C-alpha positions as CSV (number, residue, x, y, z in Angstrom):
1,M,0.0,-0.1,0.1
2,G,2.8,2.3,0.9
3,T,4.7,1.9,-2.5
4,L,1.4,2.8,-4.4
5,T,1.0,6.3,-2.7
6,K,4.6,7.5,-3.9
7,G,3.7,8.1,-7.6
8,P,0.9,10.4,-6.6
9,I,3.0,12.2,-4.1
10,R,5.9,12.7,-6.3
11,Y,3.5,13.8,-9.2
12,C,1.9,16.6,-6.6
13,Q,5.6,17.6,-5.8
14,R,6.7,17.9,-9.3
15,S,3.2,20.0,-9.8
16,V,4.0,22.2,-7.2
17,L,7.6,23.0,-8.4
18,I,6.2,23.5,-11.9
19,C,3.8,25.8,-10.8
20,I,6.2,27.7,-8.4
21,L,8.7,28.0,-11.7
22,L,5.8,29.4,-13.7
23,T,5.0,31.8,-11.1
24,L,8.5,33.1,-10.9
25,I,9.1,33.2,-14.7
26,N,5.6,35.1,-15.1
27,G,6.8,37.6,-12.2
28,A,10.1,38.2,-14.0
29,L,8.5,39.0,-17.3
30,F,6.0,41.1,-15.6
31,S,9.0,43.1,-14.0
32,Q,10.7,43.2,-17.4
33,D,7.8,44.7,-18.8
34,A,7.2,47.2,-16.3
35,E,10.7,48.3,-16.7
36,A,10.4,48.4,-20.3
37,S,7.2,50.7,-20.4
38,Y,8.1,54.5,-21.3
39,R,7.1,57.2,-18.7
40,Y,5.6,60.3,-19.7
41,L,5.1,63.7,-18.1
42,A,2.7,66.3,-19.6
43,L,2.6,70.1,-18.4
44,G,0.3,72.7,-19.1
45,D,-3.3,74.4,-18.6
46,S,-6.7,73.6,-19.7
47,Y,-5.8,72.1,-23.0
48,T,-3.5,69.5,-21.3
49,I,-6.1,68.7,-18.6
50,G,-8.9,68.3,-21.3
51,E,-11.4,70.9,-20.1
52,S,-14.8,69.8,-21.1
53,V,-13.9,66.3,-22.4
54,D,-13.8,63.1,-20.8
55,I,-10.6,61.9,-19.3
56,Q,-9.8,59.4,-22.1
57,D,-10.2,62.3,-24.8
58,R,-7.4,64.2,-23.3
59,W,-4.9,64.7,-26.0
60,P,-2.1,63.3,-23.7
61,V,-4.2,60.1,-22.8
62,Q,-5.0,59.9,-26.5
63,L,-1.4,60.0,-27.5
64,Q,-0.8,57.2,-24.8
65,T,-3.4,55.2,-26.5
66,R,-2.2,55.6,-29.9
67,L,1.2,54.6,-28.9
68,K,0.0,51.5,-27.3
69,S,-1.8,50.5,-30.4
70,Q,1.5,50.5,-32.2
71,G,3.0,48.3,-29.4
72,I,4.8,51.1,-27.3
73,V,4.0,50.5,-23.7
74,M,3.5,53.5,-22.0
75,Q,2.4,54.2,-18.4
76,S,-0.2,56.4,-17.9
77,P,0.7,60.1,-18.3
78,V,1.5,62.1,-15.3
79,I,-0.4,65.3,-15.9
80,I,0.6,68.6,-14.1
81,A,-1.9,71.1,-15.4
82,K,-5.0,73.2,-14.3
83,T,-7.6,75.2,-16.1
84,G,-6.5,78.9,-16.2
85,W,-2.9,78.4,-15.4
86,T,-0.4,81.2,-16.8
87,T,3.4,80.2,-16.9
88,D,4.0,81.4,-13.3
89,E,1.3,79.4,-11.7
90,L,2.2,76.4,-14.0
91,A,5.6,76.9,-12.2
92,E,4.2,76.9,-8.6
93,G,2.1,74.0,-9.7
94,I,5.1,72.1,-10.6
95,A,7.0,73.3,-7.4
96,V,4.2,71.8,-5.1
97,S,3.3,68.5,-7.0
98,P,4.2,65.4,-5.3
99,S,3.7,63.2,-8.5
100,I,6.6,64.4,-10.6
101,D,9.4,61.6,-10.4
102,P,12.2,62.0,-13.0
103,P,13.4,61.2,-15.4
104,Y,10.9,60.8,-18.0
105,D,11.2,59.4,-21.5
106,L,8.9,62.1,-22.9
107,V,7.8,65.4,-21.7
108,T,5.5,67.8,-23.2
109,L,4.7,71.3,-22.5
110,L,1.8,73.6,-23.5
111,I,1.1,76.8,-21.9
112,G,0.7,80.5,-22.6
113,V,-2.8,81.1,-23.8
114,N,-3.8,82.5,-20.3
115,N,-0.9,84.9,-20.3
116,Q,-2.2,86.2,-23.5
117,Y,-5.8,86.2,-22.2
118,R,-5.2,88.0,-19.3
119,G,-3.2,90.8,-21.3
120,R,0.2,89.8,-19.8
121,D,3.4,91.0,-21.6
122,V,5.0,88.6,-24.1
123,E,8.4,89.4,-22.7
124,E,7.5,88.4,-19.4
125,F,5.8,85.3,-20.6
126,A,9.3,84.5,-22.7
127,E,11.2,84.7,-19.6
128,Q,8.8,82.5,-17.3
129,F,8.6,80.1,-20.3
130,S,12.2,79.7,-20.6
131,T,12.3,78.6,-17.1
132,L,9.4,76.1,-17.5
133,L,11.4,74.8,-20.5
134,D,14.4,74.3,-18.5
135,D,12.4,72.5,-16.0
136,A,11.0,70.2,-18.7
137,I,14.3,69.3,-19.8
138,H,15.6,68.6,-16.4
139,Y,12.7,66.3,-16.0
140,A,13.6,64.4,-19.4
141,G,16.8,63.4,-17.8
142,G,18.7,66.4,-19.1
143,A,17.7,65.2,-22.7
144,S,16.3,68.3,-24.5
145,S,15.7,66.0,-27.5
146,K,13.1,64.2,-25.3
147,V,10.9,67.6,-24.7
148,V,8.1,68.4,-27.1
149,V,6.8,72.1,-26.9
150,L,3.4,72.8,-28.5
151,S,2.2,75.9,-29.8
152,I,-0.7,78.0,-28.1
153,P,-3.9,77.4,-29.7
154,D,-5.9,80.3,-30.9
155,W,-9.1,80.5,-28.8
156,G,-10.2,83.7,-30.5
157,V,-11.8,81.6,-33.3
158,M,-13.9,79.8,-30.8
159,P,-17.7,80.7,-30.5
160,F,-17.0,82.1,-26.9
161,A,-14.9,84.6,-28.5
162,R,-17.5,85.9,-31.1
163,D,-17.8,89.4,-29.5
164,R,-14.0,89.9,-29.1
165,D,-11.7,91.4,-31.4
166,R,-10.6,88.0,-33.1
167,Q,-7.8,89.5,-35.3
168,N,-6.0,91.1,-32.4
169,I,-6.3,87.8,-30.5
170,A,-4.6,86.0,-33.6
171,T,-2.0,88.5,-33.8
172,E,-1.1,88.6,-30.0
173,I,-1.2,84.6,-30.2
174,D,1.2,84.6,-33.0
175,A,3.5,87.1,-31.0
176,F,3.7,84.6,-28.3
177,N,4.1,81.7,-30.4
178,A,7.1,83.1,-32.3
179,K,8.9,83.6,-28.8
180,K,8.0,80.1,-27.8
181,K,9.1,78.5,-31.2
182,A,12.4,80.6,-30.9
183,L,13.4,79.6,-27.2
184,T,12.3,76.0,-27.9
185,L,14.7,75.2,-30.9
186,A,17.5,77.2,-29.2
187,A,17.3,74.8,-26.4
188,G,17.3,72.0,-28.7
189,A,13.8,70.8,-28.0
190,L,11.2,70.0,-30.5
191,F,8.3,72.5,-31.6
192,C,4.9,71.4,-32.7
193,D,2.8,73.8,-34.5
194,I,-0.9,73.1,-33.5
195,T,-2.3,76.7,-33.9
196,M,-3.4,76.4,-37.6
197,I,-5.2,73.3,-36.6
198,S,-7.2,75.0,-33.8
199,R,-8.1,77.9,-36.3
200,E,-10.1,75.5,-38.3
201,A,-12.7,75.5,-35.4
202,E,-13.8,78.9,-36.9
203,S,-15.6,76.8,-39.8
204,D,-15.9,73.3,-38.3
205,L,-17.8,73.3,-35.1
206,S,-17.1,69.5,-34.6
207,L,-13.6,70.7,-33.3
208,V,-15.4,72.6,-30.3
209,A,-16.2,71.3,-26.9
210,S,-19.5,71.8,-25.5
211,D,-18.3,75.0,-23.5
212,N,-17.8,76.6,-26.8
213,L,-14.3,77.4,-25.9
214,H,-12.2,74.4,-25.6
215,P,-11.5,72.0,-28.3
216,S,-13.3,68.6,-28.7
217,K,-11.9,65.2,-28.7
218,Q,-11.9,65.4,-32.4
219,M,-9.5,68.2,-32.3
220,Y,-7.3,66.7,-29.8
221,A,-7.1,63.6,-31.8
222,Q,-5.8,66.0,-34.7
223,W,-3.1,67.5,-32.5
224,V,-2.1,63.7,-31.6
225,D,-1.6,63.3,-35.5
226,K,1.0,66.0,-35.1
227,V,2.8,64.8,-31.9
228,Y,2.6,61.3,-32.6
229,P,5.5,61.0,-35.1
230,L,7.6,63.2,-32.9
231,A,7.2,61.0,-29.6
232,L,7.4,57.8,-31.5
233,N,10.9,58.8,-32.6
234,I,12.0,60.0,-29.3
235,L,10.9,56.8,-27.9
236,S,12.4,54.7,-30.5
237,D,15.8,56.3,-29.7
238,R,15.8,55.2,-26.0
């Protein structure tokens, strides 16, 4: 009788060992995947936080989803942004944020519309933006080539601004963007112009969110069309 039980016991022992080995292997693979996934930090204002659209429709989240569909594993973006923030307010938000944990494989920066909206000076903006750009490069591990700066959209074309001086808004937005682009390229970072896309909302209301001021998910998707190739190239060179 005793000899009959050795087979099943040994079989069970082998099964337990196999299960343990598989668990260890799966754990190791999971750990490798976690280490291999890319990290993304998005800095900005209402456009980055996605005012008036669902979380999954924010353009940084759409970018993550687009990259994932192409086999690029990326952690959920860390978003430091708030509706209404100017350059100095974003700097203050960054300073007190417990979420920032560099280095990141990709950093995006979209700020400045509220400086223009509040009538702030373009030279003041340039000085504060330059500091934010330095911060973004620092968070990218010192690699300016991993930083993508987006131009300021033109809110003057939105229904919200129908009673405003739209030409003056456009002129000021262009002036802010000229400073922004020059500083970005001088620092070795990438500049992505989405302003022309934003101006299409004047004749295409599908690009306007329900608040008549911010972009819809459709416009954000068009922004992602512009940012995606840059992000893909950055992550491919990691």
